[in-house]
C-alpha positions as CSV (number, residue, x, y, z in Angstrom):
1,M,15.8,17.5,-31.6
2,A,15.4,18.1,-27.9
3,A,17.1,21.5,-28.2
4,E,13.9,22.9,-29.7
5,Y,12.3,22.5,-26.3
6,E,12.8,24.1,-22.9
7,Y,13.0,20.7,-21.2
8,D,14.1,17.2,-22.1
9,L,11.6,15.8,-19.6
10,V,8.6,17.2,-17.9
11,V,7.3,15.0,-15.1
12,I,3.6,15.5,-14.1
13,G,3.4,14.2,-10.5
14,G,5.8,14.6,-7.6
15,G,5.3,11.2,-6.0
16,S,7.8,8.4,-5.5
17,G,8.0,7.4,-9.2
18,G,8.0,10.9,-10.7
19,L,10.7,12.1,-8.3
20,A,12.8,9.0,-9.0
21,A,12.6,9.5,-12.7
22,G,13.2,13.3,-12.5
23,Q,16.2,13.0,-10.3
24,A,17.7,10.2,-12.4
25,A,17.3,12.2,-15.6
26,A,18.7,15.4,-14.0
27,R,21.7,13.4,-12.7
28,L,22.4,12.5,-16.3
29,G,22.5,16.2,-17.2
30,K,19.1,16.5,-18.7
31,R,16.8,19.5,-18.3
32,V,14.0,18.4,-16.1
33,A,10.9,20.0,-14.6
34,V,8.8,18.2,-12.0
35,L,5.2,19.4,-11.5
36,D,3.4,18.5,-8.3
37,W,-0.1,19.6,-7.3
38,V,-2.4,18.3,-4.6
39,E,-6.2,19.0,-4.7
40,P,-7.5,19.2,-1.2
41,S,-9.7,16.3,0.0
42,P,-13.4,17.1,0.5
43,L,-12.4,17.8,4.2
44,G,-9.6,20.1,3.2
45,S,-6.6,17.9,3.7
46,K,-3.5,18.6,1.5
47,W,0.2,18.0,1.7
48,G,3.6,18.7,0.3
49,L,6.0,17.1,-2.2
50,G,6.4,13.4,-2.1
51,G,3.1,11.8,-3.2
52,T,0.8,9.4,-1.5
53,C,3.4,7.1,0.2
54,V,5.2,9.8,2.0
55,N,2.3,12.0,3.0
56,V,-0.8,9.8,3.4
57,G,0.3,6.3,2.8
58,C,3.2,3.9,3.6
59,I,5.1,6.3,5.9
60,P,2.4,7.5,8.3
61,K,0.7,4.1,8.2
62,K,3.8,2.3,9.3
63,L,4.5,4.8,12.0
64,M,0.9,4.4,13.4
65,H,1.2,0.7,13.1
66,Q,4.3,0.8,15.2
67,A,2.5,2.9,17.8
68,A,-0.1,0.2,18.1
69,L,2.5,-2.5,18.3
70,L,4.2,-0.7,21.1
71,G,1.0,-0.6,23.0
72,H,0.7,-4.4,22.6
73,G,4.3,-4.6,23.7
74,L,3.6,-2.8,26.9
75,E,1.0,-5.5,27.7
76,D,3.5,-8.2,27.0
77,A,6.2,-6.3,29.0
78,R,4.4,-7.1,32.3
79,E,4.8,-10.8,31.7
80,F,8.5,-10.3,31.0
81,G,8.9,-8.7,34.4
82,W,8.4,-5.0,33.7
83,Q,6.4,-3.4,36.5
84,I,3.9,-1.1,34.8
85,T,1.4,-0.5,37.6
86,S,-0.6,2.5,36.6
87,E,-3.1,2.5,33.8
88,A,-2.3,6.2,33.3
89,E,1.2,5.3,32.4
90,T,0.0,3.5,29.3
91,K,-2.6,6.0,28.1
92,H,-2.1,7.0,24.5
93,D,-1.9,10.6,23.2
94,W,-3.3,10.8,19.7
95,A,-2.3,14.5,19.2
96,K,1.3,13.7,20.1
97,L,1.4,10.8,17.7
98,V,0.0,12.9,14.9
99,Q,2.5,15.7,15.6
100,G,5.4,13.3,15.5
101,V,4.2,11.7,12.3
102,Q,3.6,15.1,10.6
103,D,7.0,16.5,11.7
104,H,8.7,13.5,10.1
105,I,6.7,13.9,6.9
106,G,7.5,17.6,6.8
107,S,11.2,16.8,6.9
108,L,10.8,14.4,4.0
109,N,8.9,17.0,2.0
110,W,11.7,19.5,2.4
111,G,14.3,16.8,1.6
112,Y,12.7,16.0,-1.7
113,R,12.7,19.7,-2.7
114,V,16.4,20.0,-1.8
115,A,17.3,16.8,-3.7
116,L,15.6,18.1,-6.9
117,R,17.4,21.5,-6.5
118,D,20.8,19.8,-5.9
119,K,20.4,17.7,-9.0
120,G,19.5,20.7,-11.1
121,A,15.8,19.8,-11.7
122,K,13.2,22.5,-11.5
123,Y,10.3,21.9,-9.0
124,M,7.0,23.6,-9.8
125,N,4.1,23.5,-7.3
126,A,1.6,23.7,-10.2
127,K,-1.1,21.7,-11.9
128,G,-0.1,20.3,-15.3
129,T,-2.3,19.8,-18.3
130,I,-1.1,18.4,-21.6
131,L,-2.0,20.7,-24.5
132,D,-0.1,18.8,-27.2
133,A,2.6,16.1,-27.4
134,H,5.3,18.7,-26.5
135,T,3.5,21.4,-24.5
136,V,2.3,21.3,-20.9
137,K,0.2,24.1,-19.3
138,T,1.1,24.8,-15.7
139,V,-1.1,26.7,-13.3
140,N,0.2,27.6,-9.8
141,K,-1.8,28.3,-6.6
142,R,-2.2,31.9,-7.6
143,G,-3.8,31.0,-10.9
144,K,-0.8,32.0,-13.0
145,E,-0.5,30.1,-16.2
146,V,2.8,29.2,-17.9
147,N,3.2,26.9,-20.9
148,V,6.4,24.8,-21.0
149,T,7.7,22.8,-23.9
150,T,9.4,19.4,-23.6
151,D,10.8,16.6,-25.6
152,K,9.3,13.9,-23.4
153,I,6.5,13.8,-20.9
154,L,6.2,11.4,-17.9
155,I,2.8,11.0,-16.2
156,A,3.2,9.8,-12.6
157,V,0.2,11.4,-10.8
158,G,-0.9,8.3,-8.9
159,G,-4.5,8.1,-7.6
160,R,-6.8,9.2,-4.8
161,P,-9.4,7.5,-2.6
162,S,-12.8,6.7,-4.2
163,Y,-16.0,7.8,-2.5
164,P,-19.1,5.5,-2.7
165,A,-22.2,7.0,-4.4
166,I,-24.2,7.3,-1.2
167,P,-25.7,10.4,0.6
168,G,-23.3,11.9,3.1
169,A,-20.1,10.2,1.8
170,E,-18.4,13.6,1.9
171,L,-18.8,13.5,5.7
172,A,-16.4,10.6,6.0
173,V,-12.6,10.8,6.2
174,T,-10.3,8.8,4.0
175,S,-6.6,7.9,4.2
176,D,-6.1,11.4,2.8
177,D,-7.3,12.8,6.2
178,L,-6.7,10.2,8.9
179,F,-3.0,10.7,9.5
180,S,-3.4,14.4,10.2
181,L,-6.7,14.3,12.0
182,D,-6.7,17.1,14.6
183,H,-8.9,15.2,17.1
184,E,-9.1,11.6,18.4
185,P,-10.9,9.3,16.0
186,G,-13.0,7.9,18.9
187,K,-15.5,5.2,17.9
188,T,-14.7,4.5,14.3
189,L,-16.4,2.6,11.4
190,V,-14.1,1.6,8.6
191,I,-15.9,0.9,5.4
192,G,-14.0,-1.4,3.1
193,A,-11.9,-4.6,3.2
194,S,-8.8,-3.5,1.3
195,Y,-5.3,-3.5,2.8
196,V,-5.8,0.2,3.6
197,A,-9.0,-0.6,5.5
198,L,-7.5,-3.5,7.5
199,E,-4.3,-1.7,8.3
200,C,-6.1,1.4,9.6
201,A,-8.6,-0.6,11.6
202,G,-5.7,-2.6,13.1
203,F,-3.8,0.3,14.4
204,L,-6.9,2.3,15.5
205,A,-8.0,-0.7,17.6
206,G,-4.4,-1.1,18.8
207,L,-4.5,2.5,20.0
208,G,-7.6,1.8,22.0
209,Y,-10.4,3.0,19.8
210,D,-13.7,1.1,19.4
211,T,-13.3,0.0,15.8
212,T,-15.7,-1.8,13.4
213,V,-14.9,-2.9,9.8
214,M,-17.9,-3.0,7.4
215,V,-17.1,-5.6,4.7
216,R,-19.1,-6.0,1.5
217,S,-17.8,-9.5,0.6
218,I,-14.3,-10.8,1.0
219,L,-11.2,-9.5,2.8
220,L,-8.1,-8.4,0.8
221,R,-9.3,-9.0,-2.7
222,G,-6.4,-10.1,-4.9
223,F,-4.4,-11.6,-2.0
224,D,-4.3,-15.2,-0.8
225,Q,-7.7,-15.8,0.7
226,Q,-6.6,-18.3,3.3
227,I,-4.3,-15.8,4.7
228,A,-6.9,-13.0,4.4
229,E,-9.3,-15.0,6.5
230,K,-6.6,-15.7,9.1
231,I,-6.0,-12.0,9.3
232,G,-9.7,-11.4,9.9
233,E,-9.7,-14.1,12.6
234,Y,-6.7,-12.6,14.4
235,M,-8.1,-9.1,14.2
236,T,-11.4,-10.3,15.6
237,N,-9.5,-11.7,18.6
238,H,-7.7,-8.4,19.0
239,K,-10.6,-5.9,19.5
240,V,-11.6,-5.3,15.9
241,K,-15.3,-6.0,15.2
242,F,-16.4,-7.0,11.7
243,M,-19.8,-6.4,10.1
244,R,-20.1,-8.8,7.2
245,P,-21.6,-8.8,4.6
246,A,-22.9,-5.2,4.7
247,T,-22.8,-2.1,2.6
248,P,-23.5,1.5,3.7
249,S,-26.6,3.2,2.3
250,K,-26.2,6.7,3.8
251,I,-24.2,8.8,6.3
252,E,-25.9,11.6,8.3
253,K,-24.4,14.2,10.6
254,L,-26.4,14.5,13.9
255,E,-26.8,17.5,16.1
256,S,-24.4,15.9,18.6
257,G,-21.7,16.0,15.9
258,K,-21.7,12.2,15.6
259,L,-22.2,10.4,12.3
260,K,-25.1,8.1,11.8
261,V,-24.4,5.3,9.3
262,T,-27.3,3.2,7.9
263,W,-26.4,0.0,6.2
264,N,-28.0,-2.9,4.3
265,S,-27.1,-6.6,4.7
266,A,-28.5,-9.8,3.2
267,V,-27.7,-11.5,6.5
268,L,-28.0,-8.7,9.1
269,G,-30.9,-6.8,7.4
270,E,-31.0,-3.0,7.6
271,G,-29.4,-1.3,10.5
272,S,-27.7,1.8,11.8
273,D,-25.3,3.0,14.4
274,E,-23.6,6.2,15.5
275,Y,-19.8,6.8,15.2
276,D,-17.4,9.6,15.9
277,T,-15.4,8.9,12.7
278,V,-16.2,7.1,9.5
279,L,-13.2,6.0,7.4
280,L,-13.8,5.2,3.8
281,A,-11.4,2.7,2.3
282,T,-13.3,1.3,-0.6
283,G,-10.7,1.6,-3.3
284,R,-8.7,4.2,-5.3
285,H,-9.0,5.8,-8.8
286,P,-6.3,7.1,-11.1
287,L,-6.0,10.9,-11.5
288,T,-6.3,10.9,-15.3
289,G,-9.4,13.1,-15.6
290,E,-7.9,16.5,-15.8
291,L,-4.5,15.9,-17.5
292,G,-5.6,16.8,-21.0
293,L,-4.9,13.3,-22.2
294,E,-7.8,13.7,-24.7
295,N,-5.8,16.5,-26.4
296,V,-3.1,14.0,-27.5
297,G,-5.2,10.8,-27.6
298,V,-3.4,8.9,-24.8
299,A,-5.3,5.6,-24.6
300,L,-7.0,4.7,-21.3
301,D,-8.5,1.5,-20.0
302,E,-12.2,1.9,-20.7
303,R,-13.3,0.7,-17.2
304,S,-10.6,1.8,-14.8
305,K,-9.4,4.9,-16.7
306,E,-5.8,3.9,-16.0
307,I,-3.3,4.7,-18.7
308,L,-2.4,1.8,-21.1
309,T,1.4,1.3,-21.5
310,N,3.7,-1.2,-23.1
311,D,6.5,-3.1,-21.4
312,A,8.7,0.0,-21.6
313,D,6.1,2.1,-19.8
314,Q,5.4,4.0,-23.1
315,T,1.8,5.1,-24.0
316,N,0.4,4.9,-27.5
317,V,1.8,8.5,-27.9
318,E,5.5,7.9,-28.7
319,N,7.0,10.5,-26.4
320,I,4.6,10.2,-23.5
321,F,5.2,7.7,-20.7
322,A,3.4,6.6,-17.5
323,I,4.5,4.8,-14.4
324,G,3.1,4.0,-11.0
325,D,-0.5,3.7,-9.9
326,V,-1.8,5.6,-12.8
327,A,-0.7,2.9,-15.3
328,K,-2.8,-0.1,-16.0
329,G,-1.7,-3.4,-14.5
330,R,1.2,-2.2,-12.4
331,P,1.5,-3.2,-8.8
332,E,0.4,-0.2,-6.7
333,L,3.6,-0.1,-4.6
334,T,6.0,2.7,-4.0
335,P,9.2,0.7,-4.7
336,V,7.8,-0.4,-8.0
337,A,7.2,3.2,-9.1
338,I,10.7,4.2,-8.0
339,Q,12.3,1.3,-9.8
340,A,10.2,2.0,-12.9
341,G,11.2,5.7,-12.8
342,R,14.9,5.1,-12.5
343,L,15.0,2.5,-15.2
344,L,12.9,4.7,-17.6
345,A,15.3,7.6,-17.2
346,E,18.2,5.3,-18.0
347,R,16.5,4.0,-21.1
348,L,15.4,7.4,-22.3
349,F,18.7,9.3,-21.7
350,N,21.6,6.9,-21.1
351,G,21.2,4.0,-23.5
352,G,19.7,1.6,-20.9
353,T,17.8,-1.5,-22.0
354,T,16.6,-2.9,-18.7
355,L,12.9,-3.0,-18.2
356,C,11.2,-2.9,-14.9
357,D,10.3,-6.4,-13.7
358,Y,6.7,-6.3,-12.5
359,V,6.7,-10.1,-11.7
360,N,7.3,-11.5,-8.3
361,V,7.2,-8.2,-6.5
362,A,7.2,-8.7,-2.7
363,T,4.7,-6.8,-0.6
364,T,3.5,-6.6,3.0
365,V,0.1,-5.8,4.5
366,F,0.8,-4.1,7.9
367,T,-2.2,-5.5,9.8
368,P,-1.7,-6.2,13.6
369,L,-0.1,-9.5,12.6
370,E,1.8,-8.6,9.4
371,Y,1.3,-10.5,6.1
372,G,4.1,-10.7,3.7
373,A,3.7,-12.2,0.2
374,V,5.7,-12.7,-3.0
375,G,4.6,-14.6,-6.1
376,L,1.3,-16.3,-6.7
377,S,-1.5,-16.7,-4.2
378,E,-2.8,-20.3,-3.9
379,E,-5.9,-19.4,-5.9
380,D,-3.9,-17.9,-8.7
381,A,-1.4,-20.8,-8.8
382,I,-4.2,-23.3,-9.2
383,Q,-5.9,-21.2,-11.9
384,L,-2.6,-20.7,-13.8
385,L,-0.9,-24.1,-13.4
386,G,-3.9,-26.4,-12.7
387,E,-4.6,-27.9,-9.3
388,A,-2.9,-31.2,-10.2
389,Y,0.4,-29.4,-10.6
390,V,0.3,-27.3,-7.4
391,E,1.8,-28.5,-4.1
392,V,1.4,-26.4,-1.0
393,Y,3.8,-26.8,2.0
394,H,2.5,-25.1,5.1
395,Q,3.0,-24.7,8.8
396,S,1.4,-22.8,11.7
397,F,3.7,-21.7,14.4
398,Q,4.2,-19.6,17.5
399,P,7.0,-17.0,17.7
400,L,9.3,-17.5,20.7
401,E,8.3,-14.0,21.8
402,F,4.7,-15.1,22.1
403,T,5.4,-17.8,24.7
404,V,6.1,-15.9,27.9
405,P,3.0,-13.5,27.5
406,H,0.9,-16.6,26.5
407,R,-0.2,-15.2,23.2
408,E,-2.0,-17.5,20.6
409,E,-0.1,-20.7,19.9
410,N,-0.9,-21.1,16.2
411,A,-2.0,-17.7,14.9
412,C,1.2,-17.3,12.8
413,Y,1.3,-19.2,9.5
414,A,3.5,-19.7,6.5
415,K,3.2,-21.5,3.2
416,L,5.3,-22.2,0.1
417,I,3.4,-22.8,-3.1
418,C,5.3,-25.1,-5.5
419,N,5.0,-26.0,-9.2
420,K,5.1,-29.8,-9.4
421,N,5.7,-29.6,-13.1
422,D,8.8,-27.5,-12.8
423,D,11.1,-29.3,-10.3
424,M,9.0,-28.0,-7.4
425,R,9.9,-24.5,-8.1
426,V,8.5,-22.1,-5.5
427,V,6.0,-19.8,-7.2
428,G,4.4,-18.3,-4.1
429,L,5.7,-17.5,-0.6
430,H,3.3,-16.2,2.2
431,I,3.8,-15.5,5.9
432,L,1.6,-14.2,8.6
433,A,3.8,-13.2,11.5
434,P,5.5,-10.3,13.2
435,N,8.1,-8.5,11.0
436,A,6.7,-10.3,7.9
437,G,7.9,-7.5,5.7
438,E,11.5,-8.0,6.7
439,I,11.2,-11.7,6.1
440,T,9.5,-11.4,2.7
441,Q,12.0,-8.9,1.4
442,G,14.8,-11.3,2.1
443,F,13.2,-14.3,0.5
444,G,12.0,-12.3,-2.5
445,I,15.3,-12.8,-4.3
446,A,14.9,-16.5,-4.0
447,L,11.7,-16.4,-6.2
448,K,13.5,-14.1,-8.6
449,L,16.2,-16.7,-9.0
450,K,13.6,-19.5,-9.5
451,A,14.4,-21.3,-6.2
452,T,13.0,-24.8,-5.7
453,K,11.6,-26.4,-2.6
454,A,14.9,-28.3,-2.4
455,D,16.8,-25.0,-2.3
456,F,14.7,-23.9,0.7
457,D,15.3,-27.3,2.4
458,N,19.1,-27.0,1.9
459,L,19.1,-23.6,3.5
460,V,20.2,-23.6,7.1
461,G,17.8,-21.4,9.2
462,I,18.7,-18.9,11.9
463,H,17.3,-20.1,15.3
464,P,15.1,-18.9,16.9
465,T,13.5,-16.7,14.2
466,N,10.2,-16.7,12.4
467,A,11.9,-16.8,9.0
468,E,13.5,-20.2,9.7
469,I,10.0,-21.7,9.2
470,F,10.6,-21.7,5.5
471,T,13.7,-24.0,5.9
472,T,11.9,-26.8,7.8
473,M,8.6,-27.2,6.1
474,S,7.6,-30.8,5.5
475,I,3.8,-30.9,5.7
476,T,1.8,-30.6,2.5
477,K,-1.9,-29.7,2.2
478,S,-2.4,-32.7,0.0
479,S,-1.3,-35.0,2.9
480,G,-4.1,-33.9,5.1
481,E,-1.7,-33.8,8.1
482,D,-2.2,-31.2,10.8
483,A,0.0,-28.2,10.2
484,A,-0.1,-26.9,13.8
485,A,3.2,-26.2,15.5
486,S,4.9,-28.5,17.9
487,G,8.2,-28.0,19.7
488,C,10.6,-25.0,19.2
């Protein structure tokens, strides 16, 4: 059947998921084309092959987070005996950071192209539009149109930042622009309270920029709210200002070049201030609008416009599939898209039966004090299981590394959320601490294997580490005892 077509699989979207699926299918000897196209942001930013994570997401974000941590480390270094006497020695160079980050991203872009070529997949820097269930129109940067035919189509186009419907929104930058910004951000207003907003605000403040976060209501919607508030408290204590609750009403460019932002607040009233940079981080939307999905009747969620799929990542059109951020209800995480892409290729072309497990996926928010989580938040556990069946073990603590420079004693925090009706099975693990991502990745397998609180208690910890806190927890929220740290 597939011999009728030029390709066995055409992938629309050259991000993490699309590349993983395309490479896996090509490795199995299938004829694969990967289409990737980036529309410039309103400020003109665009990038190469690799998608959001590589170009304007996880990779540059983590590198800039690291830059800020190093700055904080220099402050601590004095207390550990390092003689850093001149303020000029610790001055940060934004341009050098951006150049280093972009050089690394460029090497990744090239690596992806080479990987596709080596595996026999065709890379096309072109926009793809579905004409019918087996035909995709491609248009390259010169406007040349070529129609290709394919047995199966995979949609993996991800999403882009959303802009609020206010005058002057186009004057602001988003995460599409920040990591390649050709000038220092200066005094910055971050609008939004998502993980993108808080991560960017954290490293900007850590690099020495006057940073304010405008929050409409809650921090980190969808995450554990106790931890979210602790993050806000820590950031407040580390040079980040919060304006809450407030929403922007307009952005204006002044003759000075600065941006004047006017806002409304039920508590603060109407106000305004001037900033060098305004960063919008108010959410993202899937890129389903210009794919030609209406030509084949692919079903979308009415509200979000995300693609509806079944457990096998298949749309309502038999030979069209969707993975990653563009699909409804999928964790918007790079490793999830990669896993989904690889497994999909195995199922389509190698007799595989394994479905991507979208449950208990570990994640980390790279705020100044990192937040790692896997499983249910406390709110979700109570809603799902009932408050009577939820037990929460928790502990505040101070990493050993915090002691000599006299950092906060109980800013770090961890908790295990257990199901009392299932042998105290751990259904949620949360930690706010340095290197939280490394810790959470390791413990993620425990939740996959349905570990109980007794399993954690029987595990011997590594001392002195932050991760060992999960092996010694004895205080429950229901007991009312103080969870503040004591001893080593």
